N, C-alpha and C positions, 0 to 999 in steps of 0.2 A: 875629453871635457863633453860631456853631454851638451846637444844643442838645446835650445828652447822650445818648448812645444808649442802648439797653438794655444794655449791656456796659460802661458807663463808670462807674467809681466815684470818689469825692472822695479825694484823698489826705488830707485831714484827718480824714476819718472813719476810714480806716484807722489813722492816726496815733493817733486816740484810743483805739480799741481795742488798740493796740499798749501804749499807756502804762496802761490798764486791767488788763492782762495782768501788767505789769511791777510794779506797785504792791505787790501781796500778798507778793511775793518779796523786794522790796526792803526791806519792813517786817520781814521775818523775818531779812534779811541784816543789818540794824542792830540784832539783839539783842546783836551782840558788843559795842555800846556800853553797855548797863547791864544788863540781866537775866541774860546769861552771866557778867558777873563777881560779880555777886550770887549767883547759884545755885553757881557754882565755891567762894567763897570761904565764904560762910554758910552752905549746905546742905550742901556735900560736905566743908567742913571743910579745903580745901586753902590753903597759903600765898598769901599775896597776893602776894609776889614771884615764885611759879611760875606767876602768870596772865599776866605778861609773856612768857615762855616759849613761851606758846602763839602768841603773833603773831610769835615768831622763827620759829617752825616755817612760821607762814603766809608771812611774809616771804620766808624762804629757798625756798619752794617758787615763789612767784611770781618772784623773781628767776632762778633756773635753769630754770623749765619753762613759764613764760606763753608766751614767744614761741614756742619749739618747738612747744607745744600747738597755738597757733593756727595757725602754719604746716601742721601735719597736718591741721587742720580747716578749711583755708580754702575748699575745695571744697563743703563741707557747706551744704546750704539752710538759712536761716535759721531756718525752722520747727523742723527737728531740733535745730540748735544751742542755740537758745533755751530748748527744751523741757528738753534735757540738762540746761543750766546752771540752770535752775529747779529742777528736779528734785533734782540734788546740793545744791543750798542748803538746799531743804527737807529732805532726808535728813539732810544733816549736823547740822543745828541739831535736828531731831526726833529724832536720836540721843542727844542730851543726856538723853533721860528714861532711857535705859539706862545712862548713865556711872555709875561709882562711885568714880572717882579721877583722878588725873593722866593716865595714859596711855591710858585710855579716852576722857577729854575731847579729848585730842591727836588720837584716831584722828578724831573727829567735825571737829575743824578741817581736818584733811587732807580729808575729803571735801568739807566746803564750800569750802575755798580752791580745790579742783577746780573746784567750781560757780561761783565768783566768776571764775576766771580763764576758764572759756567764757562765761559770761553777760555780764560787763560790756562787754567788747570788741565780742561780737555785738550787743548791744543799740545800742552806739554807733554802729555800723557800718548797723545796720538804719535808725534813726532818721536818720541822713544820706542812706541811699540812697533811701529814700521821700519824703524832702522834695523840693517843687518848689526848683530851684536858686535861684530869686529869692527864695525864703522860708525858705532853709534856715537861716538864723539865728533866725528865730522859733522854727521848729520845733525847733531844739538848745536854745532859752530854755525850752520848754516840758518837753523831756526832761531838763534839769538841774533843773527844778522839781519834776519827780517825785521825784527824789533827796531835795529838800530836804523834800517832804511826808513822805516815808517816815522821814526822820531826825526830824521833827518827831513824829509819830505812833507810830512803830514801837517805839523805846525806853520810852514812857510807857506804852502798852497791854502791854508785854512786862512790865516792872515791877509793874504794877497786877495784871496775872493772876497772876504769880508770888506776889506777897502775899495775894491774895483766894482763888484757886483751887489753887494748888501748882504744883509742876514739870510734873507729869504732863499737866495740862491746857495748860499754856504750849507744852511743847515738842510735844505732840501737835497742838495747833492749827497751831503752825509748820510740821509734817510736812504737813499738810493744805493750809496755804496755799500751799507749795511745790508742790504736786500740783495745787492749782488753776491757779496762773500756768503749770504745764507743760502742763497740758491747753490753757489758752487760747493759749499761745504756739505749740502744735502746729498750731491753727486758721489762725493767721495765714499770708500769703505775700507773697513781694516783689513788689513791683508792676512792670509792664512800664516799659520805659523810654521810649515815646512817649506823648505827651498832647495830647488836642483844645485849641483856642485859649482855652479858658475855664479852663484848668488840671486838667481833669478827665483821670486816666490810664485808659487803655481796657484792658480785658482783650480776648483774643480771643473768637472767638463760642463757643468750647467752655466760657470760664468759667474756665479754667486760666491760669495764670501764663505767661508767658513765658519 
C-alpha cells in the first residue's frame, strides 16, 4: 500500500475541521427554537401569535428565493459560500440585540434566512463532495449528527445565557460565533478528486486545491 506523500491529506481530518467550523453557527441558528421566542415575547413584549408570522417570512423567502439563489451561486467556491452563509446567520441573530419590535425582528429574520439558504445547501454539498465514495454514508451520518448536537446544545445554552446574562450578551455571542464559523469556513478548501490507494486525497505540489 503506498505511503502518503508530503502533499497527502486525510479526508477525515478535513471533514472534522469542517464540522468544527459548522458547529458554532449551527448552535446560533437553533436559537430560533427557544431563546428567540422568549426574547421576542417576554423581553420585547410582542404577541405570541405574531411570532408565528416571523416563520411565515422565513418560509416564503425559502420557497421563492432558495433555488434561484443557489443557482446563481453554483459557481462560487465552497469556502466563500460557507463563510458568507455563516456570517449572515451570525449577523441576523446578532442583530436581535438592536431589535425593538416586530419589524426590526423581522429584518433580522430576513438576514439569517438568507444565511440559512446559503449555508445549509452548501454545507450538505461540501460534506458529500469531500467524503470518499465508499464511506459517504458514514460521513453524512456524522454531518447529520452535528445538527443533532447543535440542536441539543444551542437552545439550552441560549436560554441559559438569556436568563443569566441578558439579551445583549446572548446576541452579541451569537454574532461572534457566526463570525468565528465564517473565519473557519474561509480557511477550508474543496479536496481534489483523485486519491491514493489508502484513501488519502492528494493536493498538488503547490499545496493549492485543484
